[in-house]
C-alpha positions as CSV (number, residue, x, y, z in Angstrom):
1,M,0.0,0.0,0.0
2,T,1.5,3.4,-1.1
3,S,0.4,6.9,-0.1
4,L,0.2,9.3,-3.0
5,A,-0.1,13.1,-2.8
6,F,-2.8,14.6,-4.9
7,P,-1.3,16.3,-8.0
8,D,-0.7,20.0,-7.9
9,P,-1.5,21.6,-11.3
10,G,0.1,24.9,-10.2
11,R,-3.2,26.7,-10.1
12,P,-6.4,26.4,-8.1
13,L,-8.0,23.0,-8.3
14,R,-11.3,22.5,-10.2
15,V,-13.5,19.9,-8.5
16,L,-16.9,18.7,-9.7
17,L,-19.3,17.1,-7.3
18,L,-22.2,15.1,-8.8
19,G,-25.1,13.8,-6.7
20,A,-28.3,12.2,-7.6
21,H,-30.1,13.6,-4.5
22,C,-29.5,16.3,-2.0
23,D,-27.2,14.9,0.8
24,D,-25.6,12.2,-1.4
25,I,-22.4,14.2,-2.0
26,E,-22.1,15.1,1.7
27,I,-22.7,11.5,2.9
28,G,-20.4,9.9,0.4
29,A,-17.6,12.4,0.3
30,G,-18.2,15.1,2.9
31,G,-15.0,14.4,4.8
32,T,-12.9,14.4,1.7
33,V,-14.5,17.6,0.4
34,A,-13.9,19.4,3.7
35,A,-10.3,18.2,4.0
36,L,-9.6,19.3,0.5
37,A,-11.2,22.7,1.0
38,A,-9.2,23.2,4.3
39,S,-5.8,22.2,2.7
40,R,-6.4,24.1,-0.6
41,P,-8.7,27.0,0.1
42,D,-8.4,28.3,-3.4
43,T,-10.1,25.2,-4.8
44,R,-13.1,25.9,-7.1
45,F,-15.9,23.5,-6.3
46,V,-18.9,23.0,-8.5
47,A,-21.8,20.9,-7.3
48,V,-24.6,19.5,-9.5
49,I,-27.6,17.7,-7.9
50,F,-30.1,16.1,-10.2
51,T,-33.3,15.6,-8.1
52,S,-34.6,17.7,-5.3
53,S,-37.5,19.4,-3.4
54,P,-37.4,23.1,-2.4
55,Q,-36.6,22.3,1.3
56,R,-33.9,19.8,0.5
57,A,-32.3,22.1,-2.1
58,D,-31.9,24.8,0.5
59,E,-30.5,22.3,2.9
60,S,-28.0,21.0,0.4
61,R,-26.8,24.5,-0.5
62,A,-26.3,25.3,3.1
63,C,-24.5,22.1,3.9
64,L,-22.2,22.1,0.9
65,T,-21.3,25.7,1.5
66,A,-20.4,24.9,5.1
67,L,-18.3,21.8,4.1
68,T,-16.3,23.7,1.4
69,A,-15.5,26.8,3.5
70,P,-13.1,28.6,3.1
71,A,-13.1,27.5,-0.6
72,S,-15.8,28.7,-3.0
73,I,-18.6,26.6,-4.4
74,D,-21.2,27.0,-7.2
75,I,-24.3,24.8,-6.7
76,T,-26.8,23.8,-9.3
77,V,-29.9,21.8,-8.2
78,H,-32.1,20.3,-10.9
79,D,-35.7,19.2,-10.4
80,L,-35.7,15.9,-12.2
81,P,-38.0,13.4,-10.4
82,D,-36.6,11.4,-7.5
83,T,-36.2,7.7,-8.1
84,R,-36.9,8.2,-11.8
85,L,-33.6,9.4,-13.2
86,P,-33.2,6.4,-15.6
87,A,-36.4,7.5,-17.3
88,H,-34.8,10.9,-17.9
89,F,-31.6,9.5,-19.4
90,D,-31.3,12.1,-22.2
91,A,-31.6,15.0,-19.8
92,V,-28.9,13.6,-17.5
93,K,-26.7,12.8,-20.4
94,D,-27.0,16.3,-21.8
95,H,-26.2,17.9,-18.4
96,L,-23.1,15.8,-18.1
97,A,-22.0,16.5,-21.7
98,C,-22.1,20.2,-20.9
99,L,-20.1,19.8,-17.8
100,S,-17.5,17.7,-19.6
101,R,-16.3,20.7,-21.6
102,T,-14.5,21.9,-18.5
103,Q,-11.2,20.3,-17.6
104,W,-11.8,19.1,-14.0
105,D,-9.0,18.0,-11.8
106,L,-11.3,15.7,-9.8
107,I,-14.9,14.5,-10.1
108,L,-16.7,12.9,-7.2
109,T,-19.9,10.9,-7.9
110,H,-21.7,7.6,-7.3
111,H,-20.3,4.2,-8.3
112,R,-21.8,2.1,-11.1
113,F,-22.8,-0.8,-8.9
114,D,-24.9,1.1,-6.5
115,A,-28.3,-0.6,-5.9
116,H,-30.3,2.7,-6.1
117,Q,-31.2,3.3,-9.7
118,D,-30.6,7.1,-9.6
119,H,-27.1,6.6,-8.1
120,R,-26.3,3.8,-10.5
121,L,-27.2,5.9,-13.6
122,L,-24.7,8.6,-12.6
123,G,-22.1,6.0,-11.8
124,E,-22.5,4.4,-15.2
125,L,-22.5,7.7,-17.2
126,A,-19.7,9.6,-15.4
127,P,-16.8,7.5,-16.8
128,T,-18.2,7.8,-20.3
129,A,-18.9,11.5,-20.1
130,F,-15.6,12.4,-18.5
131,R,-13.2,10.2,-20.4
132,N,-10.1,12.5,-19.8
133,H,-10.8,13.2,-16.1
134,L,-10.0,11.7,-12.8
135,V,-13.3,10.2,-11.4
136,W,-13.6,9.0,-7.9
137,Q,-16.8,7.1,-7.2
138,F,-18.1,7.2,-3.6
139,E,-20.3,4.8,-1.6
140,I,-23.4,5.5,0.4
141,P,-24.7,3.2,3.3
142,K,-28.4,2.5,2.9
143,W,-31.2,-0.1,3.3
144,D,-30.2,-2.0,0.2
145,G,-27.1,-3.4,1.8
146,D,-24.9,-3.0,-1.3
147,L,-21.6,-1.8,0.3
148,G,-19.8,-4.9,-0.8
149,T,-20.4,-4.0,-4.5
150,S,-18.4,-0.7,-4.3
151,Q,-15.0,-2.4,-4.3
152,P,-13.1,0.8,-3.3
153,N,-9.4,1.1,-4.3
154,V,-8.7,4.8,-3.3
155,Y,-8.9,6.0,0.3
156,V,-8.7,9.4,2.0
157,R,-7.6,9.2,5.6
158,L,-9.6,11.1,8.1
159,S,-9.3,11.8,11.8
160,R,-12.0,11.4,14.5
161,A,-12.4,15.2,14.5
162,D,-13.0,15.1,10.7
163,V,-15.7,12.5,11.0
164,E,-17.4,14.2,13.9
165,A,-17.3,17.5,12.0
166,K,-18.9,15.9,9.0
167,W,-21.7,14.5,11.0
168,A,-22.3,17.7,12.9
169,T,-22.5,19.6,9.6
170,L,-24.9,17.1,8.0
171,D,-27.2,17.0,11.1
172,E,-27.2,20.7,11.4
173,H,-28.4,21.4,7.9
174,Y,-30.5,18.4,6.9
175,L,-33.5,18.8,9.2
176,S,-35.6,16.8,6.7
177,Q,-33.6,13.7,7.4
178,R,-33.9,13.7,11.2
179,G,-36.0,10.9,12.6
180,K,-35.1,8.4,9.9
181,D,-33.8,5.2,11.4
182,W,-30.4,5.4,9.5
183,W,-29.7,9.0,10.2
184,D,-27.3,9.1,13.1
185,Q,-23.6,9.6,13.8
186,E,-23.0,5.9,14.4
187,T,-24.0,5.0,10.8
188,F,-21.5,7.3,9.2
189,S,-18.7,6.9,11.7
190,A,-19.0,3.1,11.6
191,L,-18.4,2.9,7.8
192,A,-15.6,5.5,8.1
193,R,-14.0,3.4,10.8
194,L,-14.1,0.2,8.8
195,R,-12.6,2.0,5.8
196,G,-9.9,3.5,8.0
197,M,-9.1,0.0,9.3
198,E,-8.5,-1.1,5.7
199,V,-5.7,1.5,5.4
200,R,-4.4,1.5,9.0
201,A,-5.9,4.9,9.7
202,P,-8.4,6.0,12.4
203,Y,-11.1,6.7,9.8
204,A,-11.3,7.1,6.0
205,E,-13.7,7.7,3.1
206,A,-13.3,5.2,0.3
207,F,-13.8,5.5,-3.5
208,R,-13.7,3.4,-6.6
209,V,-11.5,4.6,-9.5
210,E,-12.1,2.6,-12.7
211,K,-9.2,4.0,-14.7
212,A,-6.1,6.1,-14.1
213,V,-3.0,6.7,-16.1
214,V,0.4,7.0,-14.5
215,D,3.2,8.7,-16.4
216,L,6.6,7.3,-15.4
217,A,8.6,9.6,-17.6
218,P,8.0,13.1,-19.0
219,P,6.2,13.2,-22.4
220,I,8.4,13.0,-25.5
221,G,9.7,16.4,-26.4
222,T,9.6,17.8,-22.8
223,A,12.6,19.9,-22.0
224,P,15.0,18.3,-19.4
225,T,15.3,20.0,-16.0
226,Q,18.5,21.7,-14.9
227,N,19.4,18.6,-12.8
228,E,19.0,16.4,-15.9
229,D,21.3,18.7,-17.9
230,S,24.0,18.4,-15.4
231,Q,24.1,14.6,-15.3
């Protein structure tokens, strides 16, 4: 197991967050988003959520803004029908095609094996819409019991304080979710603890990356560095 630093493009990072529903991004990657915003406050976040209601749209805007502070974030919430995204394939595909015109440094979204049909559609379409981008696909605990299908291979280590702050932010802003049997700190901290155990960390969020390219040498035609000249 090797730890790798996230690449520095020499400019503010551009990070795209894609969620089928309000709260998906925060549940699946809230700790990672907050850690990235804290370490690189000049990051430009853009969040796109495909289904919503007026109350939950406001909750999501508030929660994502809190998680990404002090970085900036632009949030778009569409009103496609909840649980019916596959029936609106063309609309989803068109939105993703427009977003793919930007060169994103990182995209966070659902994984293709998610049991929820709305999640699964984004997980299936994202790698085809963003063929020249780094796509991390997050997992979401839920009634379906599909965590074993995510097969994560990228982890972001988190501290106890990170996990507690993530839950506090979620619970503060998502009043509509309170009272649901799965909505508690133990649910999210338990998954983060298990993923942390897999990488010998206190806690972690885990992602699936389907394809990544590693350049072991500079591209042909790249000028040598000063150190290379002196050898």
